N, C-alpha and C positions, 0 to 999 in steps of 0.2 A: 417797190411801188413808186419809184422816183420818176417824176415827169421829165421827158427829154426836152432840153431847151434849144431854141433856134441858134444857128451859127452866124447869122447876119448881124451887122452892127446896128444897134438900136439907139445910138446916142442922139440922133436928130429928133425933131419934133414929130408928134403923132400924125399931124396933118400932112407933113412933108413925106414921111415914110409911107403913108397910105396911098400916095400917088406913084410910088415906085413899084412897077409890076413884079420885078424880081423879088423884092422884099415881101410883097403880099403873097406871092406864090409859095415862098419858103415858109412863111408863117402859117399859111393854110395847111401845108403838109404836116407841120408840127401839131396843129390843132386837131387834125384827123387822128394822129397817134394818141393825143390826150383823150379824145372822146372814146376811142376803143378801150384804152386802159381803164378809164373810170367806169365805163359800162360793164366791162368784164368783172371788175372788182365788186360793183354793186350786185351784179347777178350772182356772183359766187357767195357773197356774204348773206344775201337773202335766202339762198338755198340751205345754209348751214342750220343745224338743229342742235340742241343741247346734248353734250356727250355724257349721258347718265340720266337716271330717273329722279335724282334729288334736286332740290331747289337751287343748290349752289351751282349746279351745271348751267342752269338758265342765267344766273348772274354772271358766270364766267363768259358765256356766249355774248351777252350784252357788253361786257367789258372789252372783249376782243373786237367786237364790231366797232365800238367807240374808238379804240386805239387805231384800227385800220383806217376808218373813215376820217378820223382827225388828221392822220398823216397826209392824206390827199387834200383835205380842206386847207390845211396850213400851207401846202405848196401852191394852191390856187391863189392864196392871198399874197404870195410873193410879188414885189413890184414889177419884175420883168415879165411874170405871167400876166398880170393885169395890163401891162402895156401892150402885150401881144394881142390880148382880147380887144383893147381899145383901137388898135390899128386895124384889126380885121373888121370891127364894127364900123370904123370910119370909111373903110374901103367898100362897105356894103356887100361884104362877101355873103353868098347864099348859105354858106356852111355855118355861119354864126348862130342862127336860130336853133339848129339841131344841137350844137354844142351847149347852148344856154339851157336847153331842156335837160341835158345830162347833168350839167352843173347844179341845176335846181333840184334834181333828184338826189344828188350827192348831199346837198345842204339839208334837205328834208330828212333823209335817212340818218345823217349824222346827228341832227338835233334829237331824233327819237332815241338813237343809241346812247347819246350823251345823257339825255334826261332819264332813261331807264336805268343806266349804270349808276347814276347819281342817287336816285331814290332807292333802288334795290340795295345799294351799299349800306343804307341805314338799317337794314335787317340782316346784313351779312353776319355780324357778330352773334346774333341769336341763332342763326342757322348753323354756324360753325359749332356752337355749344350743343345744338340739337344733334349734329352729326358726330361729334367726337367726345361729348361730355361723358363722364364716368357715372354710370348708374341711371336708372329711370327716374330717380328722385330729382336728379339735376335737370333731366329733360323736362319733367313736369313743372319745374320752377321757371323754365325758359318760355313755355308756351304762352302765358299771359302777356309777357313783354313782347313776344314776337307778334302776336295778333294786334296788340296796341300799335306797334310800329306799322304793320300792314294797313291798319285803319287810316293812319295818317297818309300813307302812300296812296291809298284809294281816293282820299279826299283831295290831295294836293297834286298828284301826278297828272300829266296831260295824256298819258298813254295807258297806264295801268289803272284806269278808272272805268274799264269796260270788262264785261264777262269774258270776252275772248282772251284777254290777257290774265285776269286775276284767277279765274276758275282753274286753268291748267297749273298755275303756280301753286294754288292751294292744294291741288291734287298731288303735286310733287312733295309738298310739306307733309301731307297725310301719308304718302308712301314712305317718307323718311322716318316718321314717327313709328309706323308699323314695322319698318325694318329694325329699328333700334329695339323694339319690344321683342321681336323674334330672336334677336341675338341674346337678349337677357334671359328670355324664357326658352332656353335650349333644352328640349326634352331629354337629350342624351346625357346631359350633365345634371339636369334639374332633379331627377329621381335618385341621383346618387348623393345628393346633399342632405343635410339635416332638414327634418320636416319643417321646423320653425323658420329656417332660412329660406326654404323653398316657398312657403306660404307668404313670407314677406315679399319676395321677389314678384310673385304672381299678383299680390295685392297692389304693389307699386305699379306694375305694368298695367293692370286693369284701371287703376286710378288715372294713369297718364292718358290712356285712350279715352276715358270718359271725360277727362279734363279738356282734351283737345276739342271735343264736340261742345262741351259746356261753354268754354271760352269763345268758341266761334259764335254761338248764339248771343252771348253777352256782347260781343263786338257788333253784331247786327243791331242790337238795341241801341248801343252807343252811337252808331252811325246815324240811325234815324233821329235820335234825340239831339244830335249835333246841329240839326237844321239843314244838313246837306241834302241835296236832291238826289245824290248818288247812293241809293240804298243798296244793301247787300241782299240780292235776291237770286242766289245761286242754286244750282241743282244739288240738293242735299244728298241725294242718293249717290251721286258721283263722288262726293267728298267723304261720306261716312259709312257707306254700305259695308266696305271691307273692314274698317276699324270696329264697327258695331259687331260684326261677326267675330272678330278677334276678342272682343269683350266677353262674348258668350263662351268662347273657348277657354279664356282665362277663368271664368266662373266654374266651368266644368273641372278644370285642373285644380282649382282651389277646393272644390267639393271632394275630389279624389284624396287630396292630402288631408282634408278635414276628417274624412271618414277613417283614413289610415291612422291619423293621430289619435282619434277616439279609440280605435281598436288597440293601439299600442299603449296609450297613456291612461286610459280609463279602465278598460276591462282586463287586459293582459297582466299588468302589474298586480292587480288584486288577485287574479287567479294564481299567480306564482306563490303567494303566501298562504292561500287557503285550499288550493286544490289537492286532491289525493292522487292526482295523476300528472306529475310534472312533465313527463314525456309528452302527454297530450297537449300541454300548454306550448311546449317547444314546437310541436307539429302545427299548432294553430298559428304561431308566429310565422312559421315557414309558409303556411298557406296564404297569410296576409301578404307576404313578400311576393309570392308567386302570382297573386292577383294583380299586383302592381307592375311586375316585371315586363309584361308586354308593352307597357307605355314607353319603355326605354328603347324598344326596337321597332318602332313604327316605320313602315315603308313609304309613308306619305306625310305630307306637311299638313298637320291639323289646322293650321291658321289659314290655309287656302280654301276659299269657298267651293272650289271644284271638288274638294274631298269631304264635303259636309256629310254625305251619306255614310262613307266609311267611318268617320269619327262618331256618328250617332250609334253605329253598331258596336263600336268599341265601348262606348259609355254604357250601353244597355248590358253588355256582357259583364262589365265591371259591377254594375248594380246587382245583377243576378248573383254573381259569385260572392260578393261581399255581404250583401244584406239578406241572403237566404241561408246558404250552407254554413258560412262562418258564424252568422248570428245564431244559428241552431246550435253550433258547437259551444258558443259562449253561454247560451242559456243552459245547456246540459251541464257544463263544467261549474256553473255558479249557483246551482239550485240550493245547495246547503248553506252557502254564505255569500249571498250576492253583493257585489260592490254597490255602495250607496252614493247617491248624489250628495253634494255638500249640504249639511244641516238637516238632512232627511233622517227620520227615525227608522229603526230596523225593519218593522213590518210594512209600514206605508212606503218606505224607501224600496223594499224588495218588490212590492206591487208596482210602484212607479217604474222601477228598472225593467220589470217584465213588460209593462205596457209600452215603454219607450222602444224596446226591441220589436214588439209587435207592430208599433206604428212605423218603424223603419221598413220592415219587410212589406207591410201593407201598401206603403207608397210605391215600393218597387213593383209589387204584383199589379197594382192599379195601372201603372204605366206599361207594364208588361202586357196586360190584358188589352190595352189600347192598340197594340200591334198584333193584328190578327195572324200575320204570318208567323211571328214568334210563338204565339200561343198554340197554334196548330202543330208546331214542330214537336218532335219527340222530347227534346230538351225542355220545351215549354210546358208540356204535360207533366214532366218529372218535377220541375220547379214548383208548379201549382200544387201538386200532391204533397210535396215537402212542406209547403206553406200551410196547407190545411191541417196537416198533422201537428205542426209546430204551434199554430195558434190555439189548437185544442188543448195541448199540453200547458200552454201559458195560461189559458183560462182556468184550468183545473188547479194550477199552481197558485194563482191569485186568490181563488175561492178558498183553498185550504188555509193559506196565510191569514186571510180575513177572519174566517170562522174560529181559528185557534186564538187569534187576538181578542175577538169578541167574548168568547167564553172565559178567557183569563181575566179580562177587564171586569166583567160582570161579577166575578167571584172575588177578586182581590181588592178592588177599589173601595167597597164598603169597609173592609177591614183596615185599610190604610187610613181612611178618614177618621177612624176611631182612635188613632194614635194620639198621645198627649203632645202638646206643643213643644215641651222641653224634655230633656233627659239629663240625668246626672252623669258627670264625668269627672275625672281627676286630671288636672294639668301637671301634677307633680307625682313623685313616687310616694308621697305621704298618703295615709289612709283617708277616706272621705270623712271620717269622724273628726279630724282636725279642722279647725275653723278656716285655716289658711288654704286648705285643699278643696273647698267646696266650689266646684265649677259646673256650669250648665252648658248644654249643647242643644242646637236647634234639631228638633226631631221631625223634620219634614222629609218624608221618603222621596228619594230621587225618582222612584217609580211613578209617583203621582205626576211629576212633570213629564215623564216619558209618556204616560197615558194621555195627558193633555196634548202633547205634540203629535202623538199618533192620531188622536181624534181630529185635530185640525187638518192634518194631511189626508186622513180618510174621507173627511167631508169634501175636501177639494177633489178627491177621486170619485165623488158621487156615491159613496157606499153608505148604507144605513148605520147610524150611530146609536149605541145604547143611551137611554135617557140620562142615567146618572153620569156617564162619561161626558155627554153633551152639557149637562149642568155644570160639572167641574170645569170643563173647558171654557164655558162662558164666565166662570169665576176666576179665570187665570190671573187677570190683573189684580184682583183682590188678594189671591194667594201670594202673588209676587210682591205686592205691597206689604202684606203681613210678614212674609219671610225676610224681606229687606229690613223692615223696621225691627223685627226681632233680632236679626244679626247685629244691627247697629246698637240696639239696647244691650245685648249680651256682650258685645265688644266693650261698651262703656262700663258695664258691670265688672268684667274681668280686669280691665285696665285699672278701675278703681280699687279692686281687691289687691291687685299686684302692687299698687303704689302705697298700700298701708302695711306697716310692720306689725308684729304680734302685739306690741304695746298699744298701738293705735286701734287695732281690732278689739282688744280688751276694753280700751277706753270707750269705744263707740259700740260696745256690745249691744246696747238697747237698739240703736239705729240699725245695726247690721241684722239683728234678729227680726226687726220689723220688715226690712227689705227681703229677707229670706222667707218670711211668712207670706209676703205678696207673691214672690217668685214661686212658692210652693204650689200655687194654683196652676201654674203652667205645666208642671210635671205630675200633678196628682188629679186634677179635675178637668181642666179645659182640653178639648180635642179640636181637630180641624173642622168639625161640624158645629162647634159651639158658636153662639152669637155674640159672646162677650170678648172676643179676641182683641178687638180694637180698644175697648175700655181697659183690658188687662195691660196692653202695651203702654197706653197713656199713664196708667197708675204706676207701672214699673219705672217708666222713664222719669216721671216726676219725682218719685222716691229716690231714684239714683241721683237725679240732679240736686236734690236737697243734701244728700249725703256727700256728693262731690264738693258742693260749696263748703260744707263744714270741714271736710278733709283738707281742702285747699287753705282754709283759714288756719287750721291747726298746723299745716305744713309751713305756712308763712311764719307762725310763731316759733315753730321748731327750728326754722332757719336762723331766727334771731338767737334762740337758745344755743344752737350749735356754733354760731358765730362767736358768742361770748365764751363758750368752752374752748373754742379754737384759739381765741385771743389769750385766755389764761394759759392754755397748754404751750403756746409758743413763747412764753416769757423766758427771758434769759436771767437766771439766778446766779450766774458766775461771771459778773461783769469784771473786766480787768481794768486796772488803773490807766488813765489816759496820760501818756508821757510825751513830752515834747522833745525835740532834738537836744541832746546834751543832758537831759534829766537822768538822774541816777535811778536805778531800779529800786523799788521799795524792799525793805527787809521782810523777813518771813512774817513776823507779827503784824507789821504794817500792812502787808499784802492781804492777809486773812481778815484783819479788822476792816479793811476797805470792802472786801467781798461781802462780809456780814452786814456792814452798814448799807450797802446798795441793796442787799436782799430785803432789809427792813423797809426801805423806801418802796420797792416793787410790791411787796406783800400787801401793803396798804391799798394800792391800786387794784390788785388782783381780788382782794376781799370785797372791794366796792363792786366790781363786776359780778362777783359771785352772789352778792346780796341782792342784785337785780333779778336773779333767776326766778325766785318765788313769785314775783309780780307777773312775770310772763306766764307761769303755770296757773296763776289765779285767773289770767285772761282766758286761758283754755277752759278752766272750770266754769267761767261765766258763760262761755258759748255752748258748753256741753251740758252742764248741770244747772245752769242759770243761777248760780250762787257765786260768791267771791270770798269764801272763808279760808281757803287754803287747806281745808281738811275735809273735802267732800268725799264720802265713801266711794262714789262713782269713779274718782280719779286716784284711788289708793294705789292701784297697780301702775298707773301712769307716773305718780310721784316716785314710786320705787324704781321705775325704769330710768327716770332722769337722775335719781340719786346714784344709781349704778353707773350711769354715764359719767357723772361727776367723779366718782371714785376712779373709773378707768382713765379719765382725763388727768386727775391729780397724779395717779401712778405714772402715766406717760410723761407728765411734766417733770417729776422727780427723776425718772429713768433717763430722759433725754438730757437733762441738765447734768446729771452725774456722768453720762457718756461724754458730754462736752467737756466737763472738768477732766475726765480721764484722758481725752484727746489733748487737752492743754498740758497735762503732765507728761505725755509721751512725745509731744512735739519738740523739735529742736529749736525752740524759741524761748529764751529765758524771760520770766515774768517777775522774778524776785531774786534777791541776792543774799548770800550767807557768807559771813567772814570766817576765815580759818585762823585760829589763834593758837599760841603756844601756852598751854597751861601745864607748867612743869609738874610732872615729867612727861605729859602726853600732848600730842597735837590734836586739837578738837575743833568742832564746828560751833559757831555761836550765832543762833541757838543750836544746841546739840541735836543729834539725830532723834533722840527720844522726844524732845520738845517739838521738833518739826512733824514727827509722826502724829503726836497728840493734836497739833494744830490742824493737820489734814483730816484726822478723824472727826475733830470738832466741827470743821467746816462742812463735812458730809452730814453730820448730825444736824447742824443748823439748817442745811438745805431740806432735809427730810422733815424737820420740825416746823417748817412753814405751814405744813398741812394742819397743824394745831389751830391755825386761824380760820380754818374752814369748818364751821360747826355743822354737825349732822342734824337732820330733820327728825322731828318726832314721828313715831310710827304712823303710817297711813296719812301723813300730811306733808306739806312743803314748808312748815313753820320750824325755825331753828329751835333746837332743844335748849331750854334754859339750864344754867348751872345747877347741879344736883349736890346736895349735902350728904356725903357718905362718911360715917364715923368721924364726925367733926372736921371733915375735909370737903372742900368744894371741888367737885369734879365736873369738867366740861367735856362733853362728848363731841369729839371731832373725828376727822378722817385719818388722824395720825396713827391710831392703833392699827388700822387696816393697811394703810400704805406702808408703814414701817415694817410690816411683816410680809410684804409682797416679795416673793422669791426674786423677781426681777430687780427690785431695789436692793435687796441684800446682795445679790450677785454683783451689781455694779459697785456697791460700797466696798465689798471684799476685793474686787479687782483693782480699784483705785489704791487701796491700802497696800496691796501686794506690789503694785507698780512703784509706789513711793518708797517702799522698803527696798526694792531692788535698786532703785536710784540711789538711795542713801548708802547701800552696800557698795555700789559702784564708786561713789564719791570717796568712801573710806579707802578703797583701793588706790585711788588717785593720790591720797595723802601718804601712802606707804613709801613713796620715793623720797620723802623728806626725812625718813627715819635714819638715813645715813648720817644725818647731822646730830643724832640724839646724844652722842658723846659730849657734845658741847654743854649740855645741861644735866646729863645723867652722871658724868664723872665728878669725883670729889676734888674740886680745884685745890683746896688747901692741902689735901694729902699729896696730890701730885706735885705741888710746888715745894712742900716740905721735903719730899723725897729727892727732888732735884737739888734742893739747897744742901741736903746732906751729902748727896753724891758729888756735888760740885763738878758737873760735867764740863767738858770743854765748850768753847763758844760755838763750835760747829753743831753741837747737839741743840743748843738754843736756836741756832739759825734754822735748823730743820723744823723745829716746832713753830717758830715764827712764820716761816714760809707756808706751812700747812694752814695755819689759821688765816693768814692773809689770802690764801687761795680760796678758802671757804667763803670769806667775806666778799671776795670778788665774784665767785661763782653764783652766789645767791642773787646778786644784782642782775644776772643774765637770765634768771628763771622767769617764765610768763607769770604775771601777777593776777591774771583773770582766767578762769576755767569755766566754760559753759557746758552744762550737762543737762539735756532735756529742758525742763522748765526752771532750773536753778542755775544761777551764776555764782561761782565761788570767788570770793575776794581773797587772794593770797598775800596781799601786801602786808597785813599785820604779822603773818607768820614769817615772811621774808625779813621784815624789820627786826623781829625778835631774834632770828638766827644770826643776823648781822651783829646785833648788839652783843650776843653771847660770844661770837668770834672776836669781836673787838675787846671784850672783857678779858678773854684769854691773852690777847696780844698785850694788853696793858699789864696784866699780872706777870706774864713772862718777862716783859721789859723791865718791870720793877725788880724782879728777882735777879735778872741778869745784871742790872745796875748795882744792886746790893752786893752781889758776889764779886763783881769787878772792882767795886770800891774796896771791899775787904782784901781782895788780892793785891790791889795797888797799895793799900796801907801796909800790908804785910811785907811787900817788896821794899817799901820805903824804910821800914824798920830794919830790915836786913841790911840795907845799904848803910844806914847810920851805924849799925853795930860794926860793920866791916871797917868803916872809916875810923871809928874810935880805936879799934884794935890795931890799926896801923900807927 
């Protein structure tokens, strides 16, 4: 589309060039070419139409027009082109007028194309989403934004503010929306999908079509309210006739799937579990599928208005097949145990089910009868006859169900109302005669509630109701209120009984008996026809509340009692001496004396805690018996219960401490030390094993005897028993006699003694290695030395003896002087020192003997030398 430029030189002034004939003629020839080119382009562009039915095709056309006309317009604005036009105008060429008309047309059409392309580009994004968006839900979200943008175009544009432009454009948008819906609701694939997914697609498609129309009218109102004089008053039929028809088709499709879903999900699953003819159910399912299958193979487009008649016939056939013959099969298959609607009782539910089936086919027959051609056909007569026979069977079925229920209700309801409010039950395996096992249950028959529910639904069905059933139904709220309150009351009662032990039940026997006396009216006298039910509930609730308060008070005191017992039971009666780094371990006597001394300190505190227990029991007495004597007959068993608890606690106290002491004995941590000494002729422990064993037994006895400080109570009281004079002897009754005879205590005492004995035996074995030195003190030194003196052995013999004793003295110094065995540390230093002293004593004695013999030998030699000298 490039304009051909003149070949003449245009460097001179316009006025000069306009006077040169050759130049003017050449420019005129060029202008003729321009006029033809521009005219041809305009004609061609104006003849073009959008390539497609959608709105984007129209936008693309305006964009193409704008690009083409802009290319020519920009060339006209070039300086050389403008100079040519000025020269021709200066020369007053007759051709200039025609050229100016063409240029004016070019400018006008270019401005329109430019304006339309600019304004329509504001809706292009929405239109692309409309054309290519995934799913109708995306499309429906685009429609409001699209129409809002079109409203602005209508108000602001200079060309798209007229019906001639906007209505066709809106038609294209309507066509685009309908095409998207057609692609989504594709019948060939729709009926092969899951029913729920298909219904969702149809619903979204229908909503999209309806939203298109709704948003359009909303935009109409917005345009009017904006104050603009350019109202939207378009031909609604052109815009929405086809989409409205598609909405009706979507509704038909939805109805098809809805009925199909009901057949599959409501009736058929119920039939599978209750029918006596499973094969018949399978056949029914196949028939449902057969009814739907023709929808997948339609030879026409149901969304096209031209095929409205064909689609109406398809729908009528569907309604016939589904709601007459199939409903008849459903009814026959479910007569014995019909599927019930949610919350419906059995009888009224069965009648409602039958009526719902009857209503379905009645609607179909009514529409069927409106079509005279269908009614007059052989198939129409057959369907009508099936309908009449089926409705008769349904009426007979409903009547039979109703009369059976009425007879049963009139007979059984008076009997049920004569039931007592409560019944006895046992929550445990214990017999009902035991106090802990007395439980009550609500005796409200579920059949009464069933009758009430049936009565309400029967009345909704318009059926006559027996007077007593009507009365009971009207009292439903009262019965519900009574049963709920009775349940709450019984729950409180059972919870209260469960939280009391046998001792507390005996303690509160009077209160419990009073409560049982009141409850007895509920399972002996009062029935559901009685007028004193509310008063009975109030009386029971108040009595339970008073007993609850008393039990909580007693439990609070019991917690204090248990806390004191726990504190006594957790006492440590075998405290070990506290040693700092470098401190020596105590000796055996020192260790056991320390333990006994600490026990004496602790016992004083424990007895103080024990002495506070009677005051707490007197507080219980004050709340239960309204006295504070500590010897109330009402609390005799309760005193005994806690005295037994005290005995168990003291037993546990002793057993646990003996176990701790036994663990100390067995642990490889020494807590006391014992010296090993030489007591010629034996190596012994100091103190010896017998003394250690006695100390251990005495420590065990001391631990057990602390129970002598816990005085027993007088019989039937919580008062300590005073000392008794028996045969000129004062006897104090304590827990010692019982605790000391406990098998658990005896077992632990024996175990500790055995373990200490084993340890002492092990220690004796450790000392056996020192027996190799016993010749040092068991041999008769004087006899050995006298024998050697008599024998006068050579010095070598003395050297052997001296070497032996020196080796012994040196060997002893290398022996470990401490030996740890479980909880005892052996100090071997005294023994080692004694062995060394004995070895050194032998060395000294042998040295003296050797010295004496050597001196005698030397003196003898000296005399011999003197005698020899004199003889010479």
